[in-house]
C-alpha positions in Angstrom: 2.2 -34.0 23.9 -0.1 -33.5 21.1 -1.6 -29.7 21.3 -4.2 -30.6 19.2 -6.8 -28.9 21.2 -5.1 -25.4 21.2 -6.8 -23.8 17.7 -6.9 -20.3 16.6 -9.4 -17.8 17.6 -12.1 -17.9 14.6 -10.8 -14.3 13.8 -7.9 -15.8 12.4 -8.8 -19.1 10.4 -11.5 -17.0 8.5 -8.4 -15.3 7.1 -7.5 -16.1 3.7 -3.7 -17.7 3.0 -1.5 -14.8 2.5 0.0 -15.1 -0.1 2.8 -12.9 0.4 4.2 -15.6 3.1 3.4 -18.6 0.6 5.6 -16.0 -2.4 8.6 -16.4 0.6 8.1 -20.2 1.1 8.5 -20.7 -2.5 11.4 -18.2 -2.9 13.2 -20.0 -0.2 13.1 -23.1 -2.0 13.9 -21.6 -5.3 18.0 -20.2 -3.8 18.2 -23.6 -1.9 18.1 -24.8 -5.7 20.3 -22.3 -6.8 18.4 -20.3 -8.9 19.1 -16.8 -9.9 15.8 -14.7 -8.5 14.7 -11.8 -9.4 12.3 -11.0 -7.2 10.0 -8.1 -8.7 7.0 -9.8 -5.7 6.6 -7.1 -3.4 6.9 -3.9 -3.0 10.2 -3.2 -1.0 11.9 -0.3 -2.4 15.5 -1.5 -3.4 18.7 1.4 -2.8 20.0 3.1 0.7 17.9 5.5 3.2 19.1 9.3 2.4 22.2 9.8 4.6 21.0 13.0 5.4 18.4 10.3 7.6 20.7 7.6 8.4 22.8 10.2 10.2 20.1 12.5 12.2 19.5 8.4 13.6 22.8 7.7 14.2 23.0 11.6 16.4 19.8 10.7 17.7 20.8 7.1 18.9 23.0 9.0 20.6 21.2 10.8 23.0 20.2 8.9 26.1 16.9 10.9 26.3 16.0 8.7 23.3 16.1 4.9 24.8 13.0 5.9 27.3 10.0 5.3 26.3 8.5 7.5 23.4 5.4 9.1 24.2 2.5 7.2 23.4 1.3 10.2 21.0 4.2 10.2 19.3 6.8 13.0 20.0 5.6 16.3 19.8 8.3 17.6 17.2 7.6 14.5 14.5 3.8 15.6 14.4 4.8 19.1 14.0 7.0 17.7 10.9 4.2 15.8 9.8 1.7 18.9 10.0 4.3 21.5 8.2 5.2 18.9 5.5 1.0 18.3 5.4 0.8 22.3 4.6 3.5 22.7 2.2 1.9 19.8 0.1 -1.5 20.2 0.2 -2.1 23.5 1.8 -4.1 21.4 4.7 -3.9 23.4 8.3 -3.7 20.3 10.9 -4.0 20.0 14.5 -0.2 18.5 15.6 -1.6 17.5 18.8 -5.1 16.3 18.1 -5.1 15.4 14.4 -1.8 13.7 13.6 -0.7 10.2 14.7 3.0 8.7 14.0 2.4 4.6 13.7 4.5 1.8 13.8 3.9 1.7 9.2 0.7 2.6 7.8 -0.1 -0.9 7.4 -0.1 -1.4 11.7 -3.0 1.8 11.2 -4.9 0.2 9.3 -5.5 -2.6 11.1 -5.8 -1.1 14.5 -7.9 0.9 12.5 -10.2 -1.7 12.3 -10.2 -3.5 15.4 -11.0 0.8 17.2 -14.0 1.0 14.9 -15.9 -1.9 13.9 -18.0 -4.3 15.5 -18.7 -7.9 14.5 -21.2 -8.0 11.8 -20.6 -4.5 10.7 -20.6 -3.8 6.8 -17.0 -2.7 5.5 -16.8 -1.3 1.9 -13.8 -2.5 0.6 -12.2 -2.1 -2.7 -11.0 -5.5 -4.6 -8.6 -5.6 -5.7 -6.6 -3.7 -2.8 -4.0 -3.8 -0.5 -4.5 -6.9 1.9 -4.4 -5.1 5.2 -7.9 -2.9 4.0 -10.0 -6.3 4.0 -7.9 -7.9 6.6 -8.3 -5.9 9.4 -11.9 -5.7 8.9 -12.2 -9.6 8.9 -10.0 -9.4 11.7 -12.5 -7.3 14.4 -15.1 -9.1 12.8 -16.3 -7.1 10.3 -18.6 -8.6 7.1 -16.7 -7.3 3.6 -18.2 -5.5 0.7 -16.5 -6.2 -1.9 -16.3 -3.4 -4.8 -15.6 -4.9 -7.9 -13.3 -2.4 -9.7 -12.9 -2.6 -12.9 -10.5 -2.0 -15.8 -13.1 -0.8 -18.2 -13.7 2.1 -15.7 -10.5 2.5 -15.0 -10.3 0.2 -11.9 -11.9 3.3 -10.2 -14.8 2.7 -7.7 -17.9 3.0 -8.6 -20.6 4.2 -6.2 -23.7 3.8 -7.7 -22.9 -0.1 -8.0 -22.9 -0.4 -4.2 -26.7 -1.5 -3.4 -28.6 1.0 -1.2 -29.2 -1.0 1.4 -25.6 -1.9 1.7 -24.8 2.0 1.8 -27.6 2.3 4.4 -25.6 -0.3 6.8 -21.9 0.3 6.3 -20.0 1.7 8.7 -16.2 2.2 7.2 -15.0 2.7 3.5 -11.3 1.8 3.1 -9.7 3.2 -0.2 -6.5 4.0 -2.1 -5.3 6.4 -5.1 -3.0 5.9 -6.2 -3.4 2.8 -5.8 -1.9 -0.6 -4.7 -2.4 -2.9 -6.7 -3.8 -1.2 -10.1 -1.3 2.0 -9.8 -4.9 3.3 -11.0 -5.2 6.9 -9.7 -8.6 8.9 -9.3 -8.9 12.5 -10.6 -10.0 15.3 -7.9 -14.0 14.7 -8.9 -13.6 11.1 -7.9 -12.7 12.4 -4.2 -15.5 15.6 -4.1 -17.9 12.6 -5.2 -16.7 10.2 -2.4 -16.9 12.2 0.2 -20.7 13.1 -0.6 -21.3 9.7 -0.4 -20.1 9.3 3.4 -21.5 12.0 4.2 -25.1 10.8 2.8 -24.6 7.3 4.0 -22.6 8.8 7.7 -19.9 6.3 6.4 -16.6 6.5 7.6 -13.7 7.4 4.9 -10.1 5.7 5.2 -7.3 6.7 2.5 -4.3 4.9 2.2 -2.1 7.5 0.7 1.2 6.1 1.0 2.0 6.4 -2.8 1.1 10.2 -2.9 4.8 11.5 -4.1 5.9 8.7 -6.2 4.1 10.3 -9.5 5.3 10.8 -12.8 5.0 13.3 -15.6 3.6 16.3 -14.0 1.0 14.2 -12.4 0.0 15.4 -8.3 -2.5 13.2 -6.8 -5.0 14.9 -4.6 -5.2 14.2 -0.5 -8.9 13.5 0.7 -7.8 16.5 3.0 -8.0 18.6 0.8 -11.6 17.9 0.1 -14.0 20.2 1.6 -15.9 18.5 4.8 -13.6 15.8 4.8 -12.3 16.1 8.0 -15.5 15.5 9.0 -16.0 12.2 8.6 -12.2 10.8 7.5 -8.3 10.1 7.8 -5.9 9.5 5.7 -2.9 7.1 6.4 0.9 7.5 4.8 4.0 5.6 5.1 7.9 7.0 4.5 8.7 3.5 3.2 8.0 4.4 0.1 9.3 7.5 -1.0 12.4 7.4 1.2 13.7 4.0 1.4 12.2 3.0 4.9 10.3 -0.5 4.5 12.2 -1.6 7.0 12.0 1.4 9.6 8.5 1.3 10.1 7.9 4.7 10.0 3.7 6.3 8.9 1.5 8.5 10.4 -2.2 8.6 10.5 -3.7 12.2 9.9 -7.6 13.8 9.7 -10.3 13.9 12.0 -9.5 14.1 15.7 -12.7 12.0 17.0 -11.5 9.1 14.8 -7.8 9.3 15.7 -8.5 9.7 18.9 -10.2 6.3 19.2 -7.1 4.9 17.3 -4.8 6.5 19.6 -7.0 4.7 23.0 -6.4 1.4 21.3 -2.6 1.6 20.7 -1.8 3.4 23.9 -2.9 -0.6 25.1 -0.8 -2.5 22.1 2.2 -0.7 21.6 4.6 2.1 22.8 4.8 3.7 19.9 7.9 4.5 17.7 11.5 4.1 18.6 12.0 8.0 19.7 15.2 8.0 17.7 13.5 6.9 14.5 11.1 9.8 15.3 13.8 12.2 15.0 15.2 10.7 11.4 11.6 10.9 10.1 11.5 14.3 11.1 14.9 14.7 9.1 13.4 12.8 6.0 9.9 14.6 5.6 12.6 18.1 5.5 13.9 16.5 2.9 14.1 19.0 -0.5 12.4 18.7 -3.3 15.2 17.6 -5.6 15.4 14.4 -3.4 12.2 13.7 -4.6 12.6 14.3 -8.3 15.4 11.7 -8.4 13.1 9.1 -7.0 10.5 10.2 -9.1 13.2 10.1 -12.1 13.8 6.5 -10.6 10.9 5.2 -10.9 9.4 6.4 -13.8 12.5 5.7 -15.7 12.3 2.0 -14.5 8.2 2.7 -15.8 9.2 3.3 -19.1 11.8 0.4 -19.5 9.5 -2.4 -18.2 6.5 -1.0 -20.3 8.0 -0.7 -23.6 10.1 -5.0 -22.7 6.7 -6.1 -22.1 5.0 -4.0 -25.2 7.5 -5.9 -27.5 6.5 -9.1 -25.9 2.4 -8.6 -26.3 1.6 -7.4 -23.7 0.2 -3.2 -24.1 0.6 -1.5 -20.5 -0.9 2.0 -20.5 1.7 4.1 -18.4 0.7 4.1 -14.9 0.6 7.7 -13.0 2.6 7.0 -10.1 3.0 3.9 -8.1 6.2 1.6 -8.5 4.3 -1.0 -9.9 2.4 -2.3 -13.3 -0.9 -4.0 -13.1 -0.3 -7.0 -15.8 -2.9 -8.6 -17.5 -2.5 -12.5 -17.5 -2.5 -14.1 -20.8 -6.1 -15.5 -21.6 -6.0 -18.9 -19.8 -4.4 -18.4 -17.0 -4.9 -17.5 -13.8 -3.1 -15.2 -11.3 -1.9 -17.8 -9.1 -1.3 -20.1 -12.3 0.9 -17.4 -14.1 2.9 -16.2 -11.3 4.3 -19.7 -10.5 4.7 -20.1 -14.1 7.3 -17.6 -14.4 8.4 -18.3 -11.1 9.6 -22.0 -12.1 10.4 -21.4 -16.2 12.5 -18.3 -15.2 13.2 -17.4 -11.3 11.4 -13.8 -11.8 9.3 -13.1 -8.3 5.3 -11.2 -9.5 2.7 -11.6 -7.6 -0.7 -12.3 -8.3 -3.1 -10.3 -8.8 -5.8 -12.3 -6.3 -3.5 -11.5 -3.4 -5.4 -8.4 -3.4 -8.8 -10.1 -3.7 -11.1 -11.8 -5.4 -11.1 -9.1 -7.9 -7.6 -9.1 -8.8 -7.8 -12.4 -10.4 -6.5 -12.3 -14.1 -3.4 -10.2 -13.4 -0.4 -9.7 -11.9 1.5 -7.4 -9.8 5.0 -6.2 -10.5 7.2 -4.2 -8.8 9.2 -1.6 -10.0 12.2 -2.7 -7.2 15.4 -3.3 -9.5 17.2 -1.3 -11.6 16.8 -1.8 -15.3 19.8 -3.8 -16.2 18.2 -6.2 -13.9 14.9 -6.0 -15.5 16.7 -6.3 -18.9 17.5 -9.7 -17.6 14.0 -10.4 -16.9 12.7 -9.6 -20.2 15.6 -11.8 -21.3 14.6 -14.9 -19.5 10.3 -13.8 -20.6 12.2 -14.2 -24.0 13.8 -16.7 -23.7 11.4 -19.3 -21.9 8.5 -18.6 -24.7 7.1 -16.4 -22.0 4.3 -13.6 -23.8 1.1 -12.7 -23.6 -1.0 -14.3 -26.3 -4.9 -13.9 -27.0 -5.2 -18.2 -26.4 -2.6 -19.1 -23.4 1.1 -18.6 -23.0 3.6 -20.5 -24.5 6.1 -21.8 -23.3 8.8 -23.3 -25.9 
């Protein structure tokens, strides 16, 4: 029996194709053909979760009390660990009972926040390029996206003056993300002060995604939105344990900030999920309490890979400035090739997977994102394949031997 009359809701049909899903299909086909893939596409950290976190989870699994439904708002101990971590890292004081909410990963929370606050037709300000859920969540909620095109010559910072007055007057939410995925750009404290003033002037809810807070290098310390006076009046900030603590599959994140905004998200979530498995929340507490020596090891790992890959790509013609944070390089495509074509060309000729920049919105066209999720030996193999295939940066086009 044909089910052609059953069609997805318009909110689903409005979504652009999810490039990561398409990449998965292409990777599967390449593996079927026996190709040895070097996957530098997704932001999926390699390596093991820290042993103290694993041990905490194993011990918590033995406690029968952890096997029932967890509290909707997360365990009190995890919320306290979140607020203590915030105070230690940013000298920001938060109420664990009303200003912190555990999430099933930050992606879930960012998407659900859109559903909790955006009505059909509401204008949402989103940088382009940006992490896909920043615009996909609002699209699902029926929002109207106003892309703020980011430019390399402006160091990928949002130019608030480029937002038309009539758009700013009507906008309801502004999503942003520094250190940035995908561009690896960072923003000075002065920018955060400007965006808080802008949001207050136009009565816009600020949503800051700070999931790369701890992957920073060379003495750079990312700014928390909540460090800025008055930011908590109009904003919230999202974090994840996926990147820093190699816990991507555990699905643990949290949001902090304005209690009223968080309450709206909490209300939605109580109708959609039961929260994080309590044993995982216990493990997450352990992660947030790890000594700085662990953090320094992680930073050294990614900094070493960054330097190695930038140097190797430089010998192939790419001039890539050293990023101060994140686990990515944002690389310009050779002139004459679009993001998708270049990513596919690299995959087919070398077996190296990179992400086309247009996966992050129209502002990402002309670039690819390379994730630093392999050790230097493997990155060296990727560079050797690039060289053998003749893939290099030239002013005219890619040359493939």
